[in-house]
C-alpha positions in Angstrom: -21.2 125.5 72.2 -20.3 122.8 74.7 -17.5 120.3 74.2 -18.2 116.5 73.6 -17.6 115.5 77.3 -20.0 118.2 78.5 -22.5 117.1 76.0 -22.3 113.5 77.0 -22.6 114.4 80.7 -25.7 116.5 79.8 -27.2 113.6 77.9 -26.5 111.3 80.9 -28.2 113.8 83.2 -31.3 113.6 81.0 -31.4 110.0 79.7 -29.2 107.9 82.1 -32.2 106.0 83.6 -32.8 104.6 80.1 -29.4 102.8 80.1 -28.8 99.4 81.7 -27.2 99.5 85.2 -23.9 98.3 83.7 -24.0 100.9 80.9 -24.7 103.6 83.5 -21.8 102.5 85.6 -19.3 102.4 82.7 -20.5 105.8 81.5 -20.3 107.3 85.0 -16.8 106.1 85.5 -15.6 107.3 82.1 -17.4 110.6 81.8 -18.1 111.8 85.3 -15.2 110.2 87.2 -12.8 110.6 84.2 -11.5 107.0 84.4 -9.5 105.7 81.5 -10.6 102.6 79.6 -7.8 100.6 81.3 -8.9 101.7 84.7 -12.5 100.8 84.0 -11.6 97.4 82.6 -9.5 96.6 85.7 -12.3 97.7 88.1 -15.0 95.8 86.3 -12.9 92.8 85.2 -13.7 93.2 81.5 -11.5 93.9 78.5 -10.7 97.4 77.3 -12.5 96.5 74.1 -15.7 95.7 76.0 -15.4 99.0 77.9 -15.0 100.8 74.6 -18.0 98.9 73.2 -20.2 99.9 76.2 -19.2 103.5 75.8 -19.8 103.6 72.0 -23.2 101.8 72.3 -24.3 103.8 75.2 -23.3 107.1 73.5 -25.2 106.1 70.3 -28.2 105.2 72.5 -28.2 108.6 74.2 -27.7 110.4 70.9 -30.6 108.5 69.4 -32.9 109.5 72.3 -31.7 113.1 72.0 -32.5 113.0 68.2 -36.0 111.9 69.0 -36.8 114.0 72.1 -34.5 117.0 71.7 -34.3 117.7 75.4 -30.8 119.1 75.1 -31.7 121.3 72.2 -34.7 122.7 74.0 -32.7 123.2 77.2 -30.1 125.2 75.2 -32.9 127.3 73.5 -34.5 128.0 76.9 -31.1 129.1 78.3 -30.6 131.5 75.4 -34.0 133.0 75.9 -33.5 133.4 79.7 -30.2 135.1 79.0 -31.9 137.5 76.7 -34.6 138.2 79.2 -32.0 139.3 81.7 -30.6 141.9 79.3 -33.7 143.4 77.6 -36.5 145.9 78.0 -40.0 145.2 79.2 -41.6 144.8 75.7 -38.8 142.4 74.6 -39.4 140.5 77.8 -43.0 139.9 76.9 -42.0 138.7 73.5 -39.4 136.3 75.0 -41.9 134.9 77.5 -44.3 134.2 74.7 -41.6 132.3 72.9 -41.0 130.2 76.0 -44.7 129.5 76.4 -44.9 128.3 72.8 -42.1 125.8 73.5 -44.1 124.2 76.3 
């Protein structure tokens, strides 16, 4: 299982273009550059509360898209199947490949 920051970064990798440019910038600074709320508020000239609001709204937005599209869930399932493929016999490989094809 991945931690919350890794999950948000993965959601950003998949859904970031759906955010506004300002939301993208705030989320990048906080989650990818590891800036604190104070550092972001100083850099952007907005209050810490506004930064926090951007992060909460953007995170909810990303989670909502994930709930609908399930790209992270499917990515994790594919990774599990690929990991199994590496460690199994030929008959099991055929079964796992069929599982992948059904996901497409």
